Backbone bond lengths (Angstrom), bond angles and torsions (degrees), N, CA, C in turn:
res aa  C-N    CA-C-N  psi(-1)  N-CA   C-N-CA  omega(-1)  CA-C   N-CA-C  phi
1 M - - - 1.509 - - 1.500 115.27 -
2 P 1.353 118.38 151.37 1.606 116.21 -172.51 1.503 103.64 -65.40
3 V 1.423 111.17 154.83 1.357 123.14 177.85 1.506 109.69 -76.82
4 A 1.291 116.51 127.25 1.533 122.26 175.91 1.519 107.60 -101.68
5 L 1.337 117.51 131.31 1.410 120.81 -171.96 1.558 104.82 -122.47
6 C 1.340 117.78 130.21 1.446 126.97 178.79 1.534 101.93 -131.29
7 I 1.406 113.19 121.68 1.488 117.00 176.46 1.538 104.44 -121.44
8 I 1.339 114.56 127.61 1.431 126.86 173.93 1.468 107.55 -99.74
9 Y 1.341 112.66 116.69 1.479 114.09 -175.25 1.551 111.41 -116.60
10 D 1.412 114.49 115.72 1.494 116.26 -179.40 1.447 111.47 -80.69
11 S 1.339 121.73 99.36 1.483 128.60 -173.67 1.556 106.49 -59.39
12 A 1.304 118.66 -44.02 1.601 119.99 -174.72 1.428 103.79 -61.38
13 A 1.303 123.82 -55.70 1.416 125.64 178.01 1.535 112.48 -54.78
14 A 1.205 119.57 -35.91 1.568 119.26 -173.76 1.506 105.08 -75.73
15 M 1.432 119.55 -34.91 1.450 119.61 -179.38 1.545 109.79 -69.88
16 T 1.330 118.36 -31.64 1.509 126.57 178.15 1.561 105.43 -62.08
17 R 1.362 112.98 -49.90 1.506 117.22 -175.35 1.572 112.77 -71.91
18 A 1.367 112.40 -23.40 1.445 116.44 -176.45 1.458 114.72 -84.05
19 R 1.503 119.98 -12.84 1.274 123.57 -177.91 1.483 115.60 -60.10
20 G 1.325 123.71 127.46 1.386 122.03 -179.87 1.504 112.12 91.72
21 R 1.346 118.25 -7.10 1.396 116.75 178.86 1.527 109.30 -150.61
22 E 1.328 124.62 171.29 1.373 130.96 -165.62 1.538 104.93 -68.32
23 T 1.282 114.52 138.29 1.547 117.62 174.81 1.460 112.57 -65.20
24 P 1.347 122.55 130.02 1.481 124.02 -179.88 1.490 113.76 -55.63
25 T 1.324 115.36 148.25 1.370 121.04 -179.90 1.567 115.06 -100.39
26 N 1.248 118.33 158.63 1.464 117.56 -179.74 1.423 111.53 -68.89
27 P 1.370 122.48 116.01 1.443 125.17 -174.77 1.558 113.54 -78.12
28 F 1.336 116.19 -0.36 1.506 116.02 -167.52 1.652 106.77 -119.35
29 D 1.420 109.27 137.63 1.464 113.98 171.92 1.574 110.26 -100.66
30 Y 1.225 126.66 116.33 1.511 124.53 -165.85 1.546 105.70 -130.05
31 G 1.359 114.26 138.37 1.427 120.71 174.42 1.570 119.04 89.37
32 S 1.368 114.94 6.23 1.415 116.31 177.87 1.592 105.71 -150.41
33 A 1.282 116.43 165.03 1.430 122.11 177.78 1.440 114.96 -61.42
34 I 1.270 125.41 130.88 1.511 130.59 -169.01 1.540 106.88 -102.84
35 A 1.288 112.69 165.67 1.481 118.81 179.78 1.637 104.15 -75.05
36 P 1.342 111.15 153.56 1.488 117.81 178.56 1.493 108.83 -51.82
37 S 1.313 124.23 -43.95 1.508 128.07 -173.17 1.507 107.09 -60.25
38 A 1.314 122.20 -29.64 1.415 124.10 -171.66 1.549 112.64 -86.13
39 L 1.278 117.47 -7.73 1.601 121.17 177.68 1.484 111.28 -56.32
40 V 1.358 113.19 138.61 1.517 117.33 175.08 1.483 104.33 -102.82
41 D 1.370 114.20 128.11 1.522 122.31 -172.74 1.595 109.70 49.90
42 R 1.202 117.19 -129.97 1.542 120.27 -179.38 1.491 116.07 59.25
43 V 1.314 114.76 16.90 1.563 120.77 179.64 1.471 104.98 -68.15
44 D 1.338 124.51 -46.26 1.504 123.33 -175.13 1.522 105.71 -63.68
45 E 1.343 117.62 -44.45 1.543 112.30 -176.18 1.546 112.95 -64.27
46 V 1.339 115.85 -35.65 1.442 116.64 -176.10 1.573 108.01 -73.18
47 M 1.230 115.77 -32.69 1.551 122.10 -178.76 1.604 105.05 -71.14
48 R 1.224 117.49 -50.36 1.439 122.50 -179.48 1.537 115.36 -54.33
49 L 1.429 112.27 -49.99 1.432 116.59 -179.31 1.523 110.64 -71.95
50 S 1.168 117.50 -35.64 1.525 120.29 177.95 1.480 111.76 -65.12
51 R 1.292 120.41 -40.77 1.397 126.68 -178.53 1.549 107.94 -64.77
52 A 1.394 116.58 -43.60 1.371 123.19 177.78 1.559 113.04 -59.85
53 G 1.336 113.90 -43.29 1.472 123.04 178.45 1.405 109.76 -63.05
54 A 1.385 120.54 -50.83 1.439 122.18 -174.42 1.572 111.20 -63.84
55 R 1.432 113.09 -29.19 1.483 114.75 175.14 1.574 115.23 -87.00
56 R 1.287 113.81 11.18 1.529 119.30 -172.80 1.417 117.62 48.42
57 E 1.311 117.35 39.81 1.363 125.83 174.92 1.527 115.79 -86.15
58 R 1.297 117.75 178.62 1.429 119.54 178.28 1.513 107.97 -120.94
59 I 1.381 116.93 131.43 1.402 120.31 -174.20 1.550 109.74 -140.44
60 F 1.278 121.55 145.45 1.490 128.09 176.08 1.523 101.80 -104.70
61 F 1.328 112.16 124.57 1.461 119.46 172.84 1.567 112.25 -108.23
62 I 1.245 123.79 104.60 1.436 127.02 -168.89 1.562 116.38 -111.06
63 G 1.242 118.45 124.53 1.472 117.50 -176.61 1.500 110.65 -168.89
64 P 1.309 116.76 143.44 1.555 122.55 177.60 1.518 113.03 -56.23
65 R 1.350 114.12 163.12 1.446 113.53 175.46 1.540 107.75 -70.68
66 R 1.262 113.13 160.80 1.566 127.09 176.19 1.533 105.83 66.14
67 Y 1.290 123.82 25.41 1.389 119.48 168.02 1.526 116.34 -105.81
68 G 1.279 111.66 6.77 1.526 121.32 175.53 1.467 113.08 93.08
69 K 1.201 124.19 18.44 1.490 128.22 -175.99 1.571 108.48 -54.52
70 T 1.320 113.25 -49.46 1.579 119.57 -169.32 1.556 103.03 -68.57
71 S 1.406 118.43 -43.83 1.520 119.16 179.08 1.568 111.62 -61.34
72 I 1.398 117.37 -34.74 1.408 116.35 -178.56 1.556 110.78 -73.93
73 L 1.280 117.85 -33.86 1.480 123.97 173.38 1.516 109.57 -65.66
74 R 1.287 119.80 -33.14 1.526 121.53 179.32 1.547 105.38 -70.97
75 A 1.262 121.89 -38.05 1.431 125.22 -177.72 1.512 108.98 -71.66
76 V 1.431 117.47 -32.93 1.421 119.69 178.89 1.542 107.10 -68.27
77 E 1.392 115.85 -45.03 1.393 117.44 178.71 1.457 114.64 -58.99
78 Q 1.176 119.55 -36.91 1.547 129.31 -174.06 1.661 102.64 -68.25
79 R 1.268 111.92 -44.93 1.431 120.47 -178.82 1.508 114.29 -59.89
80 L 1.470 111.60 -56.69 1.387 115.24 176.75 1.401 123.35 -64.98
81 T 1.374 113.61 -31.57 1.565 117.19 171.65 1.425 108.06 -65.22
82 A 1.273 125.19 -39.23 1.507 125.66 -177.08 1.609 106.44 -66.50
83 E 1.332 119.21 -22.46 1.519 123.73 177.80 1.518 108.43 -84.55
84 G 1.314 120.85 -11.97 1.535 121.66 174.75 1.453 104.92 105.97
85 L 1.235 130.89 10.12 1.427 130.39 -179.31 1.600 107.79 -90.32
86 V 1.303 111.45 150.87 1.487 117.53 -179.88 1.697 104.51 -94.06
87 V 1.227 118.71 116.52 1.417 120.96 -177.94 1.659 107.28 -109.20
88 L 1.312 113.17 127.15 1.450 120.33 170.33 1.426 112.08 -110.10
89 R 1.191 120.91 97.18 1.514 126.48 -175.78 1.518 114.96 -106.28
90 H 1.326 119.10 115.04 1.424 126.83 175.55 1.403 117.02 -128.44
91 D 1.372 115.36 152.87 1.471 120.49 175.24 1.594 104.44 -105.50
92 A 1.344 113.07 115.04 1.486 116.71 -174.86 1.506 112.89 -61.20
93 E 1.344 120.10 -28.13 1.448 122.08 179.47 1.514 112.25 -68.02
94 K 1.300 117.22 -22.28 1.486 116.21 -179.87 1.496 116.29 -75.91
95 Y 1.377 116.62 -14.13 1.432 117.83 179.27 1.540 112.67 -101.72
96 E 1.454 111.06 142.75 1.358 113.95 -170.63 1.613 111.62 -75.95
97 S 1.289 116.86 -13.79 1.480 121.01 -179.46 1.482 106.68 -159.84
98 L 1.418 113.75 161.28 1.456 120.83 172.93 1.504 112.33 -63.38
99 D 1.191 122.91 -22.39 1.527 128.31 177.23 1.640 102.42 -62.17
100 V 1.382 109.22 -51.02 1.510 106.03 -170.55 1.512 111.42 -75.26
101 L 1.395 115.88 -25.03 1.555 119.96 176.69 1.552 104.74 -64.80
102 A 1.262 116.58 -46.02 1.559 120.70 -176.82 1.483 111.05 -60.33
103 Q 1.335 115.21 -39.62 1.472 124.98 179.82 1.511 107.81 -60.07
104 A 1.338 115.61 -47.95 1.475 121.43 -173.80 1.508 110.61 -70.78
105 L 1.346 118.31 -35.97 1.398 119.27 175.24 1.529 116.04 -63.17
106 I 1.363 113.69 -43.22 1.364 122.50 173.32 1.562 119.86 -61.96
107 T 1.427 109.80 -35.30 1.441 112.90 175.72 1.446 109.59 -74.22
108 G 1.242 122.48 -36.11 1.442 120.51 178.96 1.547 114.34 -68.12
109 A 1.417 115.31 -31.37 1.356 119.31 178.49 1.537 111.69 -72.36
110 A 1.302 115.34 -41.40 1.488 127.21 176.70 1.584 108.68 -54.58
111 R 1.253 114.65 -52.78 1.399 123.89 -174.93 1.680 111.09 -61.64
112 A 1.340 107.35 -45.39 1.540 112.98 -175.63 1.509 109.17 -79.74
113 L 1.314 126.43 -31.38 1.350 127.92 -162.82 1.604 108.00 -109.32
114 T 1.258 120.16 -10.73 1.455 120.99 172.17 1.464 114.98 -128.71
115 G 1.232 115.57 -54.19 1.526 118.66 178.32 1.529 118.12 88.13
116 R 1.265 114.38 -56.42 1.456 124.76 -178.61 1.529 112.06 -86.47
117 L 1.333 114.18 140.31 1.514 120.71 -174.56 1.573 109.04 -56.60
118 D 1.360 116.90 -50.06 1.546 121.26 -179.13 1.531 110.20 -56.75
119 L 1.433 114.53 -45.77 1.438 111.61 -179.84 1.542 114.82 -71.04
120 A 1.411 118.58 -34.37 1.347 119.48 176.55 1.537 114.80 -63.26
121 Q 1.310 114.18 -38.46 1.497 115.69 176.39 1.489 115.59 -63.71
122 R 1.311 115.55 -37.85 1.452 119.59 173.51 1.519 112.13 -64.52
123 A 1.305 113.95 -45.08 1.521 115.82 -176.62 1.571 109.74 -70.98
124 L 1.237 119.06 -33.44 1.456 120.89 -179.42 1.457 108.28 -71.79
125 G 1.294 121.47 -37.64 1.503 124.70 -179.05 1.571 107.67 -72.22
126 R 1.256 119.63 -30.80 1.398 128.52 177.65 1.621 118.74 -71.02
127 F 1.346 103.68 -52.67 1.546 113.97 -172.43 1.522 111.52 -103.69
128 F 1.304 123.05 -12.78 1.403 123.25 -178.99 1.407 115.89 -127.59
129 A 1.341 113.91 29.21 1.580 117.53 -164.22 1.688 111.61 -62.10
130 T 1.347 111.55 -33.25 1.434 115.25 -177.95 1.628 114.23 -65.13
131 L 1.227 110.49 -20.40 1.593 116.46 -178.47 1.462 106.72 -94.54
132 K 1.283 122.58 -8.13 1.455 122.25 -179.80 1.498 116.12 52.25
133 P 1.356 116.23 53.62 1.439 120.67 -178.19 1.489 116.86 -74.00
134 E 1.318 116.20 156.60 1.408 119.39 175.51 1.552 109.77 -139.78
135 A 1.380 116.98 127.22 1.413 122.74 -173.89 1.562 107.52 -91.58
136 T 1.281 113.84 148.09 1.446 122.51 171.16 1.481 112.48 -133.44
137 F 1.296 118.75 135.34 1.444 120.64 175.96 1.421 111.92 -103.39
138 H 1.338 119.29 127.64 1.472 127.66 175.55 1.445 115.73 -94.68
139 A 1.380 116.92 108.05 1.458 124.63 -166.99 1.606 107.01 -69.18
140 V 1.291 111.89 -33.45 1.569 115.76 -177.62 1.502 114.04 -58.89
141 D 1.392 116.67 -50.41 1.469 122.28 -176.28 1.488 115.85 -105.33
142 Q 1.432 110.15 -1.63 1.539 117.71 179.85 1.452 113.78 62.85
143 T 1.351 118.45 43.49 1.483 120.72 -176.91 1.531 110.17 -130.38
144 L 1.247 109.00 159.95 1.535 117.77 176.47 1.507 109.69 -101.15
145 S 1.405 116.49 147.84 1.461 120.84 170.77 1.497 104.50 -137.42
146 V 1.422 113.42 154.90 1.338 119.78 -174.07 1.579 109.98 -128.74
147 T 1.333 119.68 131.68 1.400 118.33 175.06 1.635 105.76 -120.15
148 L 1.342 115.37 149.21 1.395 119.93 -177.78 1.491 110.89 -104.15
149 G 1.381 113.80 140.61 1.415 119.89 -174.03 1.588 110.43 -87.82
150 V 1.269 110.84 -13.38 1.560 122.25 174.55 1.439 116.33 -98.84
151 R 1.209 118.75 122.95 1.434 121.52 174.79 1.458 116.18 -124.80
152 G 1.449 112.76 150.82 1.483 118.22 -179.41 1.505 107.58 -78.46
153 S 1.338 121.32 174.61 1.336 124.29 179.35 1.529 109.88 -137.20
154 A 1.439 116.89 169.49 1.466 117.82 -178.01 1.612 103.26 -70.11
155 E 1.192 123.69 -19.15 1.476 123.31 -173.84 1.553 111.75 -88.66
156 T 1.333 116.22 -25.21 1.442 120.44 177.74 1.359 116.97 -125.23
157 S 1.282 124.32 139.27 1.489 128.32 -177.94 1.545 111.10 -54.51
158 R 1.367 113.42 133.64 1.449 122.54 173.02 1.514 114.37 -82.46
159 M 1.294 111.85 4.36 1.561 111.89 -174.97 1.443 108.32 -68.03
160 P 1.367 127.79 -35.32 1.439 121.48 -171.17 1.654 105.17 -62.91
161 L 1.313 118.69 -28.64 1.402 116.44 -175.42 1.486 109.83 -62.74
162 L 1.376 118.01 -39.09 1.348 123.40 -174.18 1.546 108.06 -76.43
163 T 1.406 118.53 -38.48 1.467 116.61 -176.63 1.574 103.86 -73.24
164 D 1.348 123.71 -32.73 1.418 118.57 177.98 1.389 114.04 -65.60
165 A 1.301 118.65 -33.35 1.482 130.38 179.50 1.480 103.03 -61.70
166 L 1.323 119.91 -55.16 1.494 122.52 177.84 1.440 114.89 -55.95
167 D 1.359 116.20 -48.33 1.375 116.70 175.47 1.465 117.43 -60.10
168 G 1.352 122.80 -30.49 1.311 128.11 177.60 1.451 111.79 -74.26
169 I 1.398 123.59 -33.57 1.362 130.73 -179.95 1.583 103.71 -69.75
170 N 1.268 121.31 -44.78 1.498 124.27 -179.95 1.657 107.79 -57.38
171 A 1.325 112.17 -45.49 1.498 113.21 -175.24 1.652 107.32 -72.58
172 L 1.352 116.23 -34.45 1.502 112.70 -179.53 1.510 107.63 -67.96
173 A 1.312 119.50 -41.29 1.367 123.67 -179.95 1.558 111.77 -57.87
174 K 1.143 115.59 -43.77 1.599 120.27 175.14 1.543 109.58 -66.30
175 S 1.260 120.77 -39.93 1.430 119.17 175.75 1.516 112.85 -64.36
176 A 1.486 118.78 -43.92 1.374 123.09 -174.76 1.516 107.63 -81.08
177 R 1.357 123.11 -1.02 1.367 126.36 -174.10 1.622 111.93 48.94
178 R 1.252 114.62 52.92 1.399 116.38 -175.69 1.659 104.03 -132.74
179 K 1.315 112.47 149.40 1.469 116.09 175.16 1.513 111.45 -89.53
180 V 1.294 117.34 137.68 1.490 122.59 -178.08 1.376 111.66 -131.77
181 V 1.439 113.75 137.56 1.419 118.96 175.87 1.487 106.80 -124.90
182 V 1.470 114.13 127.59 1.406 122.67 174.16 1.499 106.45 -94.99
183 I 1.372 114.19 125.78 1.537 116.81 170.46 1.572 103.53 -115.31
184 L 1.373 109.83 121.02 1.505 122.48 177.20 1.538 106.54 -107.52
185 D 1.325 121.17 106.49 1.452 122.04 176.07 1.566 103.51 -89.01
186 E 1.290 113.34 156.81 1.450 123.89 -176.50 1.542 113.21 52.50
187 L 1.358 114.96 50.99 1.456 119.86 -174.31 1.554 110.25 -54.97
188 Q 1.318 121.46 -31.65 1.367 119.45 -174.35 1.570 117.39 -61.98
189 Q 1.400 113.77 -19.59 1.415 121.20 173.38 1.507 110.89 -66.66
190 V 1.357 116.02 -35.68 1.436 116.02 -178.40 1.518 108.99 -66.82
191 V 1.347 117.57 -44.65 1.403 122.42 172.28 1.506 116.17 -54.77
192 V 1.305 118.37 -44.78 1.460 121.84 -179.71 1.627 105.81 -64.52
193 D 1.161 118.08 -48.28 1.461 123.57 -174.61 1.570 108.75 -67.74
194 G 1.243 113.28 -36.73 1.511 119.83 -177.55 1.520 117.40 -73.56
195 G 1.261 115.26 -27.16 1.542 120.68 -175.95 1.438 105.95 93.51
196 V 1.376 107.79 -173.69 1.426 118.18 -170.93 1.516 118.44 -68.57
197 T 1.338 112.50 -24.34 1.436 118.24 173.84 1.531 117.30 -85.88
198 A 1.234 123.51 -0.28 1.357 130.68 -170.15 1.579 110.59 -62.51
199 E 1.334 111.75 -41.47 1.578 111.61 -176.82 1.548 108.84 -68.96
200 R 1.285 119.46 -36.60 1.452 120.59 178.72 1.439 107.77 -69.21
201 Q 1.336 122.44 -45.86 1.440 124.07 178.55 1.592 113.19 -49.87
202 L 1.392 106.81 -53.99 1.396 116.23 -177.60 1.554 117.90 -60.52
203 R 1.396 110.17 -41.58 1.522 114.99 171.25 1.387 113.91 -59.65
204 S 1.383 120.64 -42.28 1.461 122.89 -166.46 1.473 108.32 -67.15
205 V 1.545 122.93 -21.14 1.418 121.75 178.33 1.531 112.08 -92.11
206 V 1.377 113.21 -48.16 1.442 118.59 -165.18 1.620 107.54 -71.90
207 Q 1.288 113.85 -25.93 1.615 111.18 -177.72 1.530 108.35 -75.34
208 T 1.243 117.14 -8.24 1.561 112.32 -177.08 1.622 105.67 -106.24
209 H 1.346 121.67 0.04 1.348 122.55 -178.91 1.500 113.87 -79.65
210 E 1.389 116.42 134.57 1.471 117.35 -175.92 1.555 108.37 -120.49
211 H 1.313 118.28 0.36 1.378 121.51 -178.34 1.512 117.21 -120.41
212 V 1.408 111.50 -0.89 1.527 122.01 176.93 1.400 109.87 -129.44
213 G 1.401 119.81 131.68 1.294 129.30 172.00 1.511 105.84 -93.16
214 C 1.388 117.04 158.96 1.397 118.03 175.77 1.468 116.36 -137.72
215 I 1.331 124.88 124.88 1.403 124.27 172.76 1.507 110.68 -104.67
216 F 1.218 118.61 109.74 1.529 121.23 179.96 1.544 110.07 -97.83
217 A 1.342 116.88 114.87 1.363 120.34 -178.21 1.553 110.69 -113.04
218 G 1.287 114.36 157.62 1.563 122.50 177.29 1.316 117.12 -169.73
219 S 1.306 121.05 157.88 1.382 131.18 -172.75 1.549 117.85 -106.84
220 K 1.462 109.45 -20.93 1.384 115.57 174.84 1.528 111.76 -78.12
221 T 1.349 109.98 82.92 1.583 110.02 -169.47 1.359 119.55 -59.08
222 R 1.406 118.58 -42.35 1.414 122.61 178.50 1.638 117.67 -61.28
223 L 1.242 106.85 -41.35 1.481 115.54 173.80 1.516 114.87 -62.50
224 L 1.371 114.19 -42.41 1.475 120.12 -171.80 1.552 105.44 -79.23
225 I 1.394 117.51 -32.25 1.462 116.26 178.75 1.532 109.74 -70.76
226 D 1.284 121.77 -35.59 1.457 126.04 173.59 1.573 107.70 -65.09
227 M 1.154 117.50 -42.59 1.592 120.17 -178.51 1.575 112.53 -63.23
228 T 1.316 109.39 -32.33 1.546 110.27 -174.93 1.446 114.28 -110.92
229 Q 1.340 121.24 -1.24 1.380 127.17 176.61 1.482 115.88 -105.54
230 D 1.368 118.42 -35.35 1.409 122.04 -179.65 1.424 109.39 -72.19
231 H 1.432 118.62 123.71 1.487 119.14 -178.72 1.521 115.35 -72.89
232 S 1.342 114.18 -4.18 1.415 111.96 176.09 1.670 114.40 -94.16
233 R 1.428 114.36 -0.12 1.317 124.25 -178.02 1.568 108.47 -90.88
234 A 1.310 117.18 150.30 1.453 120.71 -179.15 1.529 114.63 -63.34
235 F 1.408 119.78 -29.15 1.449 125.51 -173.41 1.561 105.79 -85.04
236 Y 1.226 119.94 0.08 1.507 117.40 -175.95 1.497 113.02 -64.28
237 K 1.310 119.18 117.62 1.393 126.80 -175.85 1.571 114.85 56.23
238 L 1.276 113.26 34.45 1.475 120.81 169.84 1.556 112.20 -75.86
239 G 1.302 113.71 -29.45 1.386 117.96 173.64 1.473 111.57 -169.12
240 A 1.399 116.29 172.91 1.419 119.72 -179.37 1.414 113.88 -66.20
241 R 1.437 120.54 166.72 1.489 118.70 178.34 1.508 104.72 -125.16
242 L 1.365 113.85 150.14 1.478 121.38 176.70 1.511 101.01 -136.47
243 F 1.346 108.86 124.83 1.532 118.01 177.26 1.472 112.82 -99.46
244 L 1.233 119.34 141.63 1.555 124.61 -172.14 1.562 100.68 -108.76
245 G 1.356 116.20 119.44 1.430 121.59 172.72 1.545 109.48 -107.65
246 P 1.376 113.97 -172.25 1.429 116.89 -179.02 1.548 112.73 -74.48
247 I 1.294 115.77 162.03 1.605 117.40 177.25 1.468 104.80 -66.06
248 P 1.284 113.24 140.17 1.553 123.39 172.17 1.597 110.24 -53.47
249 R 1.225 119.08 134.52 1.472 124.99 -175.72 1.671 109.81 -57.35
250 D 1.267 115.45 -42.51 1.442 116.69 -177.22 1.512 108.00 -67.11
251 D 1.328 120.86 -43.29 1.462 125.07 178.01 1.590 110.66 -60.17
252 F 1.296 111.04 -40.25 1.539 114.05 -171.67 1.613 104.07 -77.45
253 R 1.230 118.46 -38.72 1.461 121.52 176.37 1.533 117.92 -52.77
254 A 1.454 106.42 -51.67 1.450 117.86 174.38 1.588 109.88 -58.89
255 F 1.235 121.59 -42.47 1.402 126.46 -178.75 1.523 111.76 -63.28
256 L 1.239 115.97 -43.15 1.512 124.16 173.42 1.558 110.65 -56.15
257 S 1.351 116.46 -50.33 1.440 122.63 178.68 1.454 113.27 -54.27
258 R 1.421 110.68 -49.31 1.393 117.33 -171.35 1.576 110.44 -67.34
259 S 1.355 113.59 -38.53 1.479 120.49 -177.85 1.438 108.64 -66.74
260 F 1.300 124.95 -45.44 1.455 130.48 -177.25 1.522 107.82 -63.38
261 A 1.278 112.37 -44.64 1.503 120.32 -177.98 1.461 107.90 -60.87
262 A 1.290 122.87 -48.24 1.519 134.47 -175.55 1.580 108.28 -62.62
263 A 1.248 112.51 -33.47 1.563 118.77 178.70 1.477 113.36 -89.87
264 G 1.303 118.36 -3.68 1.489 123.53 175.29 1.607 110.03 73.22
265 V 1.306 113.07 34.77 1.488 121.90 173.40 1.509 110.33 -104.97
266 A 1.271 117.61 119.60 1.464 122.23 177.82 1.464 109.81 -73.36
267 T 1.369 119.87 143.25 1.418 126.60 -172.14 1.524 107.18 -124.99
């Protein structure tokens, strides 16, 4: 079961201890993604996902919200980037449509695998021609951005834009002779936006890719379990599954003690 934490803090005693020295600071970062160095335990999860990414495999990472999934994925991104891989990590829930998600993926790939405007324009025209992309170089921050000339509509599924983007990234990775890992968090949003055929369409492209690994993560545990366990669903046996549970009590207890001690708080 998840670890429940209740801390009773005696403010009067704390003020007495703090007299003559600096007031202790809060040693905990709560409610947002944390730095990889601040993870408690999770070594096995980071190693497993990093290994799958380096081998360009497909893996589903399933865990409830507030279990640290995003922070783990950030640690995996950091580790793989340090090993020389190109990592394209995106949270599908942050994009208003699959069009915008596809555009973000292509922009990240163009930046990492080409860099220069002229090279990006050639690569985009060669590997993403059906999407009619256009590259722009921003002189202020020295970055590339990509806009797509093709858009989905309410009447037609936008899923082909995303699958074409993933196909183009695989071809670009092959041409650049680089290993690429696509990390899609909150995968269930892609399926919701893409409609009933989204699973089949996504499987049809990623299962053929040899130069891009995929880490598909999500917090809708029941939905993702059904998607990957039911033999009638397209994601069945598409990749391995890794389930994220609560932090072990002993590890969490040791973390609390270390954090309080570092902040100068007596426990």
